[in-house]
MARBA-3410 file (N, C-alpha, C, O; in Angstrom, 1 decimal):
221
117.3,58.4,91.6,117.2,59.4,92.4,116.9,61.0,91.9,116.1,61.9,92.2 ~ 117.7,60.9,91.3,118.1,62.2,90.1,116.9,62.3,89.2,116.1,63.3,89.1 ~ 116.9,61.0,88.6,116.1,61.3,87.4,114.7,61.4,87.9,114.0,61.9,87.0 ~ 113.8,61.0,89.4,112.7,61.2,89.6,112.4,62.5,89.8,111.4,63.1,89.4 ~ 113.7,63.1,90.8,113.6,64.8,91.0,113.5,65.6,89.7,112.8,66.6,89.6
114.1,65.0,88.6,113.9,65.8,87.5,112.5,65.6,86.8,111.9,66.5,86.3 ~ 112.1,64.6,86.9,110.5,64.3,86.4,109.6,65.1,87.3,108.7,65.7,86.9 ~ 110.1,65.1,88.7,109.1,65.8,89.4,108.9,67.2,89.3,107.8,67.8,89.5 ~ 110.4,68.1,88.8,110.4,69.5,88.9,109.9,69.5,87.4,109.3,70.5,87.1 ~ 109.9,68.7,86.4,109.5,69.1,85.1,108.2,68.8,85.0,107.6,69.2,84.0
107.4,67.9,86.0,106.0,67.6,86.1,105.2,69.1,86.7,104.1,69.5,86.2 ~ 106.0,70.0,87.9,105.8,70.9,88.7,105.9,72.3,87.1,105.1,73.1,86.7 ~ 106.5,72.1,86.9,107.1,73.5,85.8,105.5,73.3,85.1,104.7,74.2,85.2 ~ 105.3,71.9,84.3,104.2,71.8,83.6,102.9,72.6,84.1,102.4,73.6,83.5 ~ 102.5,71.9,85.3,101.4,72.5,86.3,101.5,73.7,86.1,100.6,74.2,85.5
103.0,74.7,86.5,102.7,76.1,87.0,102.3,76.6,85.1,101.3,77.1,84.8 ~ 103.1,76.3,84.3,102.6,76.6,82.9,101.1,76.6,82.0,100.6,77.2,81.1 ~ 100.9,75.4,83.0,99.1,74.9,82.4,98.2,75.8,83.2,97.2,76.3,82.7 ~ 98.7,75.9,84.8,97.9,77.4,85.1,98.2,78.3,84.6,97.2,79.1,84.5 ~ 99.3,78.7,84.2,99.5,79.9,83.8,98.8,80.5,82.2,98.5,81.6,81.8
98.7,78.9,81.5,98.0,79.3,80.7,96.7,79.5,80.6,96.3,80.4,79.9 ~ 95.9,78.6,81.5,94.5,79.0,82.0,94.4,80.3,82.4,93.5,81.1,81.9 ~ 95.3,80.7,83.6,94.9,82.4,83.4,94.6,83.3,82.6,93.6,83.9,82.4 ~ 96.1,83.4,81.8,95.7,84.1,80.3,94.2,84.0,79.2,93.4,84.9,78.7 ~ 94.3,82.7,79.2,93.3,82.4,78.6,91.8,83.0,78.7,91.0,83.2,77.8
91.4,83.0,80.4,90.4,83.6,81.2,90.8,85.1,81.2,90.1,85.8,80.5 ~ 91.7,85.7,81.6,92.0,87.1,81.3,91.4,87.4,79.9,90.5,88.3,79.9 ~ 91.6,87.0,78.7,91.5,87.5,77.4,90.0,87.4,77.5,89.4,88.5,77.7 ~ 89.2,85.8,77.6,87.5,85.6,77.6,87.2,87.1,78.7,86.5,88.0,78.5 ~ 87.8,86.8,79.7,86.7,87.8,80.6,86.6,89.3,80.4,85.7,90.0,80.8
87.8,90.1,79.5,88.0,91.2,79.0,87.1,91.3,77.9,86.4,92.3,77.8 ~ 87.1,90.8,77.4,86.5,90.9,76.2,84.9,90.9,76.1,84.3,91.6,75.3 ~ 84.2,89.6,77.0,83.1,88.9,77.2,82.3,89.5,78.6,81.1,89.8,78.9 ~ 83.5,89.7,79.4,82.6,89.9,80.5,82.4,88.9,81.4,82.1,87.8,80.9 ~ 82.6,89.2,82.8,82.5,87.6,83.6,81.0,86.8,83.5,80.7,85.6,83.4
80.3,87.7,83.5,78.9,87.4,83.3,78.5,86.8,82.0,77.7,85.9,81.9 ~ 79.2,87.2,80.9,79.2,86.3,79.5,80.2,85.4,79.3,80.2,84.5,78.5 ~ 81.2,85.5,80.2,82.1,84.5,80.0,81.4,83.0,80.2,80.4,82.9,80.9 ~ 82.1,81.7,79.3,81.7,80.3,79.6,83.0,79.4,79.9,83.8,79.2,79.0 ~ 83.2,79.0,80.9,84.2,78.0,81.5,84.6,77.1,80.0,85.8,76.7,80.0
83.8,76.8,78.8,84.0,76.1,78.2,85.1,77.1,76.9,86.2,76.8,76.5 ~ 84.3,78.1,76.6,85.1,79.5,76.0,86.6,79.4,76.4,87.5,79.3,75.6 ~ 86.9,79.4,78.0,87.8,79.5,78.1,88.9,78.5,78.0,90.1,78.7,77.9 ~ 88.1,77.0,78.3,89.0,76.0,78.0,89.6,75.9,76.5,90.6,75.2,76.3 ~ 89.0,76.4,75.6,88.6,76.7,74.4,90.2,77.4,74.2,91.2,76.8,74.1
90.1,78.7,74.2,91.2,79.4,74.6,92.7,79.1,75.2,93.8,79.5,74.6 ~ 92.6,78.2,76.3,93.3,78.3,76.5,94.4,76.5,75.8,95.5,76.2,76.1 ~ 93.4,75.8,74.9,93.5,74.6,74.5,93.8,73.4,75.3,94.6,72.5,75.1 ~ 92.7,73.6,76.5,92.9,72.2,77.4,91.5,71.8,77.6,90.6,72.3,76.9 ~ 91.2,70.9,78.3,89.8,70.9,78.9,89.2,71.3,79.6,89.7,72.0,80.5
87.8,70.9,79.7,87.1,71.9,80.5,87.2,71.5,82.0,86.7,72.2,82.9 ~ 87.8,70.1,82.3,88.0,69.6,83.8,89.3,70.1,84.2,89.6,69.8,85.4 ~ 90.3,70.8,83.6,91.6,71.2,83.9,91.3,72.9,84.7,91.9,73.4,85.6 ~ 90.1,73.4,83.8,90.3,74.7,85.1,89.1,74.1,85.8,88.5,75.1,86.2 ~ 88.7,73.4,86.2,87.8,72.9,87.6,88.9,72.7,88.7,88.8,73.0,89.8
90.1,72.1,88.0,91.4,71.1,88.5,92.3,72.5,89.2,92.7,72.5,90.3 ~ 92.5,73.2,88.5,93.2,74.5,89.0,92.5,75.5,89.7,93.1,76.0,90.6 ~ 91.3,75.8,89.4,90.4,76.6,89.9,89.4,76.4,90.6,88.9,77.3,91.3 ~ 88.9,75.2,90.5,87.7,75.1,91.2,86.2,75.4,90.8,85.3,74.5,90.9 ~ 86.0,76.7,90.1,84.9,77.4,89.7,85.4,78.3,88.7,86.6,78.5,88.4
84.2,78.8,88.2,84.4,80.3,87.6,84.6,81.4,88.6,85.3,82.5,88.4 ~ 84.1,81.1,89.6,84.1,82.7,90.4,85.3,82.7,91.1,85.8,83.8,91.2 ~ 86.3,81.6,91.7,87.7,81.4,91.7,88.7,82.0,90.5,89.7,82.8,90.6 ~ 88.0,81.4,89.5,89.0,82.1,88.0,88.9,83.7,87.6,89.8,84.5,87.2 ~ 87.4,83.9,87.9,87.4,85.3,88.3,88.0,86.3,89.2,88.1,87.5,89.1
88.3,85.5,90.0,88.7,86.3,91.2,90.3,86.8,91.0,91.0,87.8,91.2 ~ 90.4,85.6,90.7,92.1,85.6,90.1,92.4,86.4,89.2,93.4,87.0,89.4 ~ 91.6,86.6,87.8,91.7,87.5,86.8,91.8,88.9,87.3,92.7,89.7,87.0 ~ 90.7,89.1,88.2,90.4,90.4,88.6,92.0,91.1,89.2,92.6,92.1,88.9 ~ 92.3,90.2,90.1,93.6,90.4,90.9,94.5,91.1,89.8,95.1,92.2,89.9
94.6,90.4,89.1,95.9,90.2,88.2,95.6,91.7,87.3,96.5,92.5,87.2 ~ 94.3,92.0,86.8,94.8,93.1,86.0,94.4,94.0,87.1,94.3,95.1,86.6 ~ 94.2,94.1,88.5,93.7,95.2,89.4,95.6,95.3,89.6,96.0,96.5,89.5 ~ 96.3,94.7,89.7,97.8,94.4,90.0,98.3,95.5,89.1,98.7,96.6,89.5 ~ 98.2,95.0,87.7,98.9,95.5,86.9,98.8,96.5,86.5,99.6,97.0,85.7
97.2,97.2,87.2,96.9,98.7,86.9,97.7,99.7,87.9,98.3,100.7,87.5 ~ 97.8,99.2,89.3,98.1,99.5,90.6,99.6,99.8,91.1,100.2,100.7,91.7 ~ 100.0,98.5,90.4,101.3,98.5,91.0,102.1,99.0,90.9,102.7,99.3,92.0 ~ 102.7,99.5,89.7,103.6,100.6,89.4,103.2,101.7,89.7,104.1,102.5,90.1 ~ 102.0,102.2,89.7,101.3,103.2,90.0,101.7,103.7,92.0,102.0,104.8,92.5
101.6,102.7,92.5,101.7,102.9,94.1,103.3,103.0,94.1,103.8,104.0,94.7 ~ 104.1,102.2,93.4,105.5,102.4,93.7,106.0,104.1,93.1,106.9,104.6,93.8 ~ 105.7,104.6,92.4,105.7,105.9,91.7,105.4,106.8,93.1,106.1,107.6,93.6 ~ 103.9,106.3,93.5,103.3,107.2,95.0,104.4,107.4,95.7,104.7,108.5,95.9 ~ 105.2,106.4,96.1,106.1,106.2,97.0,107.7,106.4,97.1,108.7,106.1,97.8
107.2,107.3,95.8,109.0,107.7,95.6,109.3,108.9,96.0,108.6,109.9,95.9 ~ 110.7,108.8,96.6,111.3,109.9,97.5,111.5,111.2,96.7,112.6,111.6,96.8 ~ 110.5,112.2,95.9,110.5,112.9,94.8,109.5,113.8,95.6,108.8,113.4,96.5 ~ 109.7,115.5,95.1,108.8,116.4,95.3,107.6,116.3,94.5,107.7,115.7,93.4 ~ 106.4,116.8,95.1,105.0,116.6,94.7,104.6,116.6,92.9,103.8,115.9,92.2
105.5,117.7,92.9,105.5,118.4,91.0,106.0,117.2,90.3,105.4,116.9,89.2 ~ 107.1,116.4,90.7,107.5,115.2,90.7,107.1,114.2,90.1,107.4,113.7,89.1 ~ 105.9,114.0,91.2,105.3,113.1,91.5,104.3,112.5,90.7,104.1,111.4,90.2 ~ 103.7,113.8,90.8,102.8,114.1,89.9,102.8,113.6,88.7,102.0,112.7,88.2 ~ 103.9,114.2,88.0,103.9,113.8,86.5,104.5,112.5,86.3,104.5,111.9,85.2
105.1,112.1,87.4,105.9,110.2,86.9,104.4,109.5,87.3,104.2,108.4,86.8 ~ 103.5,110.0,88.1,102.3,109.4,88.1,101.6,109.2,87.1,101.5,108.0,86.7 ~ 101.0,110.3,86.4,100.4,110.2,85.1,101.0,109.9,84.2,100.2,109.5,83.3 ~ 102.4,109.8,83.8,102.7,109.4,82.9,102.7,107.7,82.6,102.5,106.9,81.6 ~ 102.8,107.7,83.8,103.0,105.8,84.6,102.1,105.6,84.2,102.1,105.1,83.1
100.6,105.8,85.0,99.1,105.5,84.5,98.7,105.2,82.9,98.2,104.3,82.3 ~ 99.1,106.3,82.7,98.6,106.7,81.2,99.3,105.6,79.8,98.9,105.3,78.7 ~ 100.5,105.3,80.7,101.3,104.2,79.8,100.8,103.0,80.1,100.5,102.3,79.1 ~ 100.5,102.3,81.4,99.5,101.4,81.9,98.4,101.3,81.1,98.0,100.1,80.7 ~ 97.7,102.3,80.8,96.2,102.1,80.6,96.6,101.7,79.3,96.3,100.7,78.8
97.6,102.7,78.6,97.9,102.7,77.0,97.5,100.9,76.3,96.7,100.5,75.5 ~ 98.7,100.1,77.4,99.1,98.8,77.0,97.7,98.0,77.4,97.7,96.8,77.0 ~ 96.8,98.2,78.1,95.7,97.6,78.9,94.3,98.7,78.6,94.0,99.5,79.5 ~ 93.9,98.6,78.0,93.1,100.2,77.5,91.5,99.8,77.9,90.5,100.5,78.0 ~ 91.5,98.3,78.1,89.8,97.8,78.6,89.9,97.4,80.1,88.9,97.1,80.8
91.1,97.3,80.6,90.9,97.2,81.9,90.1,98.0,82.7,89.3,97.5,83.5 ~ 90.1,99.4,82.6,89.4,100.1,83.3,87.8,99.8,83.5,87.2,99.8,84.6 ~ 87.1,99.5,82.1,86.1,99.1,81.8,85.5,97.8,82.6,84.3,97.7,83.1 ~ 86.3,97.1,82.5,86.5,95.4,83.4,86.2,95.6,84.5,85.2,95.3,85.0 ~ 87.3,96.3,85.1,87.0,96.3,86.9,86.1,97.2,87.4,85.4,96.9,88.4
86.0,98.5,86.5,84.6,99.1,87.1,83.1,98.2,86.9,82.3,98.1,87.8 ~ 83.0,97.5,85.5,81.6,96.6,85.7,81.9,95.6,86.9,81.1,95.6,87.9 ~ 83.2,94.7,87.1,83.3,93.7,88.0,83.1,94.4,88.9,81.9,94.1,89.3 ~ 83.4,95.3,89.7,83.0,96.0,91.0,81.5,96.7,91.3,81.1,97.0,92.4 ~ 80.6,97.1,89.8,79.3,96.9,90.1,78.4,96.1,90.0,77.2,96.4,90.2
78.7,94.8,89.7,78.2,93.7,89.1,78.4,92.7,90.5,77.4,92.1,91.0 ~ 79.7,92.8,91.1,80.1,92.1,92.8,80.5,92.9,93.7,81.7,93.0,94.0 ~ 79.5,93.6,94.4,80.3,94.2,95.5,81.6,93.7,96.3,82.4,94.5,96.8 ~ 81.5,92.4,96.3,83.0,91.6,97.0,84.3,92.2,95.8,85.4,91.6,96.0 ~ 84.3,92.7,95.2,85.7,93.1,94.1,85.7,94.0,94.7,86.9,94.5,94.6
84.9,94.9,95.4,85.8,96.3,96.2,86.5,95.9,96.8,87.7,95.9,96.5 ~ 86.1,95.4,97.9,87.1,94.6,99.0,88.2,94.0,98.3,89.4,94.3,98.5 ~ 87.8,93.2,97.5,89.2,92.3,97.3,90.1,93.6,96.6,91.3,93.6,97.0 ~ 89.9,94.4,96.0,91.0,95.3,95.6,91.4,96.2,96.9,92.6,96.6,96.9 ~ 90.9,96.5,97.8,91.2,97.0,98.7,92.4,96.6,99.8,93.2,97.3,100.3
92.0,94.7,99.8,92.6,94.0,100.3,93.9,94.0,99.6,94.9,93.9,100.2 ~ 93.8,94.1,98.5,95.0,93.9,97.7,95.9,94.9,97.7,97.0,94.7,97.9 ~ 95.5,95.8,97.5,96.6,96.8,97.3,96.3,98.0,98.5,96.8,99.1,98.2 ~ 95.7,98.1,99.5,95.6,98.7,100.6,96.1,98.1,102.1,96.5,97.0,102.2 ~ 96.0,99.2,103.0,96.8,98.6,104.1,95.8,99.9,105.1,95.4,101.0,104.7
95.6,99.5,106.3,94.7,100.3,107.1,95.7,101.6,107.8,96.9,101.4,108.1 ~ 95.2,102.5,107.9,95.8,104.1,107.9,96.1,103.9,109.8,95.7,103.0,110.5 ~ 96.9,104.9,110.2,97.0,104.7,111.7,96.0,104.9,112.6,96.1,104.5,113.8 ~ 94.9,105.5,112.1,93.9,105.5,112.8,92.7,104.4,112.4,91.5,104.5,112.6 ~ 93.6,103.3,111.8,92.4,102.1,111.7,91.8,102.2,110.4,91.8,101.1,109.8
91.2,103.2,109.5,90.5,103.4,108.8,91.1,102.5,107.4,92.3,102.0,107.3 ~ 90.3,102.4,106.7,90.9,101.7,105.1,91.4,102.8,105.1,91.2,103.8,105.7 ~ 92.8,102.2,103.8,93.7,103.4,103.2,94.4,102.6,102.4,94.4,101.4,102.6 ~ 95.1,103.2,100.9,96.0,102.8,100.6,97.8,103.3,101.2,97.8,104.5,101.7 ~ 98.8,102.7,101.0,99.8,102.7,101.6,100.7,104.4,101.2,101.5,105.0,102.0
100.4,104.8,100.3,101.0,106.1,100.2,100.1,107.2,100.3,100.2,108.4,100.1 ~ 99.3,106.7,100.6,98.6,107.8,101.2,98.9,108.8,102.1,98.6,109.9,102.0 ~ 99.8,108.1,103.2,100.2,109.1,104.5,101.3,109.6,103.7,101.2,110.8,104.1 ~ 102.5,109.5,102.7,103.7,110.2,103.1,103.1,111.0,101.8,103.9,111.8,101.3 ~ 101.7,110.8,100.9,101.3,111.8,100.2,101.0,113.0,101.0,101.6,114.1,100.9
100.0,112.8,101.6,99.4,113.9,102.8,100.3,114.7,103.5,100.0,115.9,103.9 ~ 101.8,114.1,103.9,102.4,115.0,104.2,103.0,115.9,103.1,102.8,117.1,103.3 ~ 103.5,115.6,102.1,103.8,116.2,101.3,102.7,117.3,101.0,103.0,118.5,101.1 ~ 101.7,117.1,100.8,100.3,118.0,101.0,100.4,119.2,101.4,100.6,120.3,100.9 ~ 100.2,118.4,102.9,100.4,119.2,104.2,101.7,120.6,103.9,101.5,121.8,104.1
102.8,119.9,103.5,103.9,120.8,103.5,103.6,122.3,102.4,103.9,123.4,102.6 ~ 102.9,121.7,101.4,102.7,122.3,100.7,101.3,123.6,100.8,101.2,124.8,100.5 ~ 100.9,123.0,101.2,99.7,124.1,102.0,100.3,125.0,102.9,100.1,126.2,102.7 ~ 101.0,124.6,103.7,101.4,125.2,104.7,102.4,126.4,104.6,102.5,127.3,105.3 ~ 103.0,126.0,103.2,104.2,126.9,102.8,103.3,127.8,101.5,103.9,128.3,100.5
101.8,128.0,101.7,100.7,128.6,100.8,101.2,128.3,99.1,100.9,129.1,98.2 ~ 101.8,127.3,98.9,101.9,126.8,97.4,100.4,125.8,97.1,100.4,125.2,96.0 ~ 99.6,125.6,97.7,98.7,124.9,97.2,97.4,125.1,98.3,97.4,125.6,99.4 ~ 96.4,124.8,97.7,95.0,124.8,97.9,94.7,123.3,99.3,95.3,122.2,99.1 ~ 94.1,123.4,100.3,94.0,122.2,101.1,93.3,121.2,100.5,92.3,121.7,99.9
93.3,120.1,100.3,92.8,119.0,99.7,93.3,117.8,100.3,94.4,117.6,100.7 ~ 92.1,117.0,100.4,92.5,115.6,101.1,93.2,114.9,100.4,93.5,115.4,99.3 ~ 93.7,113.9,100.8,94.8,113.2,100.1,94.0,112.5,99.4,94.3,112.6,98.3 ~ 92.7,111.7,99.7,92.1,110.7,99.0,91.3,111.2,98.0,91.0,110.4,97.1 ~ 90.7,112.4,97.8,90.3,113.2,96.9,91.7,113.6,96.0,91.7,113.0,95.0
92.7,114.3,96.0,93.8,114.5,95.4,93.9,113.2,94.7,93.6,113.5,93.5 ~ 94.3,111.5,94.9,94.4,110.5,94.1,93.3,110.4,93.5,93.6,109.9,92.4 ~ 91.6,110.6,93.7,90.9,110.2,93.1,90.4,111.3,91.6,89.8,111.3,90.6 ~ 91.2,112.2,92.3,91.0,113.0,90.9,91.9,113.1,90.0,91.7,113.4,88.8 ~ 92.8,112.8,90.4,94.2,112.3,89.5,93.8,111.2,88.9,93.7,111.3,87.7
93.4,109.9,89.4,93.1,108.7,88.4,92.1,109.2,87.8,92.3,109.2,86.6 ~ 91.1,109.6,88.3,89.9,109.9,87.8,90.4,110.4,86.3,90.2,109.7,85.3 ~ 91.1,111.8,86.2,91.4,111.9,84.9,92.2,111.6,83.7,92.5,112.1,82.6 ~ 92.4,110.6,84.3,93.8,109.6,83.7,92.5,108.1,83.1,93.0,107.6,82.1 ~ 91.8,107.8,83.3,91.1,106.6,83.4,90.1,106.9,82.7,89.9,106.0,81.9
89.3,108.0,82.6,88.2,108.5,82.0,88.2,108.2,80.1,87.4,107.8,79.3 ~ 89.5,108.8,80.1,89.5,108.6,78.5,89.3,107.1,78.2,88.2,106.9,77.7 ~ 90.1,106.2,78.4,90.0,105.0,78.4,88.3,104.2,78.4,87.8,103.5,77.6 ~ 87.8,104.7,79.7,86.9,103.8,80.3,85.5,104.5,79.4,84.6,103.8,79.1 ~ 85.5,106.1,78.9,84.5,106.3,77.6,85.2,106.6,76.1,85.0,107.6,75.3
86.1,105.4,75.9,86.8,105.8,74.3,85.8,105.8,73.4,85.7,106.8,72.7 ~ 85.0,104.6,73.2,84.1,105.0,72.1,83.2,106.1,72.3,82.7,106.4,71.2 ~ 82.8,106.6,73.0,82.4,107.8,72.9,83.4,109.0,72.3,83.2,109.7,71.3 ~ 84.2,109.0,73.0,85.1,110.1,72.5,85.6,109.7,71.1,85.7,110.5,70.2 ~ 86.0,108.6,71.0,86.0,108.6,69.7,85.4,108.9,68.3,85.8,109.1,67.2
84.1,108.8,68.9,82.7,109.0,68.3,82.7,110.7,68.1,82.5,111.2,67.0 ~ 82.8,111.2,69.4,82.5,112.5,69.4,84.0,113.6,68.7,84.0,114.6,68.0 ~ 84.9,112.9,69.2,86.2,113.4,68.3,86.9,113.4,67.1,87.9,114.0,66.7 ~ 85.6,112.2,66.2,86.5,111.7,65.1,87.4,110.7,65.4,87.6,110.1,64.3 ~ 88.0,110.2,66.2,89.1,109.5,66.2,89.3,108.0,66.2,88.9,107.2,67.0
90.1,107.7,65.2,90.3,106.4,64.9,91.3,105.9,65.7,91.6,106.8,66.5 ~ 92.0,104.6,65.7,93.0,103.8,66.5,94.1,104.8,66.7,94.2,105.3,67.9 ~ 95.1,105.3,65.7,96.0,106.2,65.4,95.4,107.7,66.3,96.1,108.1,67.3 ~ 94.6,108.2,66.1,94.0,109.5,66.4,94.1,109.4,67.8,94.6,110.3,68.4 ~ 93.5,108.2,68.6,93.2,107.9,70.1,94.7,108.0,70.8,95.1,108.8,71.6
95.4,107.2,70.2,97.0,107.3,70.7,97.7,108.6,70.6,98.6,108.9,71.4 ~ 97.2,109.3,69.7,97.4,111.0,69.4,97.2,111.7,70.7,98.1,112.2,71.3 ~ 95.7,111.6,71.1,95.3,112.1,71.8,95.8,111.8,72.9,96.4,112.8,73.6 ~ 95.9,110.7,73.4,96.7,110.2,74.8,98.1,110.7,75.2,98.4,110.9,76.3 ~ 98.8,110.8,74.1,100.2,111.3,73.9,99.9,112.6,74.4,100.3,112.9,75.5
99.3,113.6,73.6,98.7,115.1,74.0,98.3,115.2,75.5,98.6,116.1,76.3 ~ 97.8,114.3,75.7,97.1,114.5,77.1,98.5,113.7,78.2,98.9,114.1,79.3 ~ 98.9,112.9,77.6,100.4,112.9,78.7,101.0,114.0,79.1,101.2,114.3,80.2 ~ 101.4,114.8,77.8,102.0,115.9,78.1,101.4,117.4,78.9,101.7,118.0,79.9 ~ 100.6,117.7,78.2,99.2,118.4,79.3,98.7,118.3,80.7,98.5,119.2,81.5
98.6,117.2,80.5,97.4,116.9,82.2,98.2,117.3,83.5,97.6,117.6,84.6 ~ 99.6,117.1,83.3,100.2,117.5,84.4,100.1,119.1,85.1,99.9,119.4,86.2 ~ 100.4,119.9,84.0,100.1,121.2,84.3,99.0,121.5,84.5,98.8,122.7,84.7 ~ 98.0,120.8,84.4,96.3,121.1,84.4,95.9,120.9,85.7,95.3,121.7,86.5 ~ 96.2,119.8,86.0,96.4,119.3,87.5,97.0,119.6,88.4,96.6,119.4,89.5
98.3,120.5,88.1,98.5,121.4,89.6,98.5,122.5,89.4,99.0,123.1,90.3 ~ 97.9,123.3,88.2,97.5,124.2,87.8,96.1,124.6,88.8,96.1,125.7,89.3 ~ 95.1,123.8,89.1,94.4,123.7,89.5,94.5,123.4,91.2,93.5,123.5,91.8 ~ 95.4,123.1,91.7,95.4,123.3,92.9,96.2,124.2,93.8,96.2,124.3,95.0 ~ 96.9,125.1,92.7,97.3,126.8,93.3,96.3,127.4,93.9,95.1,127.3,93.6
97.0,128.1,94.9,96.1,129.1,95.8,95.5,130.1,94.6,94.8,131.0,94.9
END
């Protein structure tokens, strides 16, 4: 009986390993070629498995694409959400959010372009993203969990005359856009600013140091 349990456990582990290997391969291929340009055989070759296993674990290219999209989005937004919910003052939160997001983007520089392309080509992806990281606001409208505590901090600053009024969703959209743009427009920036890979990394390091002050200064009354 013990041997049978050991064998079953090993088989289950192998299944998990195979599924992860396929997802890793699909992640690499989709980000490299785009979902529309990716082929199941290419993913199978990348994973080192036969194509039948892809269909066994994920049934279809669309299901595999949805799994990769969720994985990439979670990687970008999970830590950012945790920082945004932290019990710290707004200025500290802004600095931590920018540092965290730029660090995440530096590790996955092609993720923003991939996510934007996916949502442009497949409108269902936006709903998938919202369902994954979002939750209804108190009035029933869609939102993200950290908007409510962020709104309270903004209102507190506005009431004290320390900040101009701004909607929380605009606050987040502005901050995220300022972080994402250099990565989404990396080829253009590198061409215009004559940056190689090392130069781009230096550019992002400079941005990490200066962006918080620029962002916060724009909100002062």
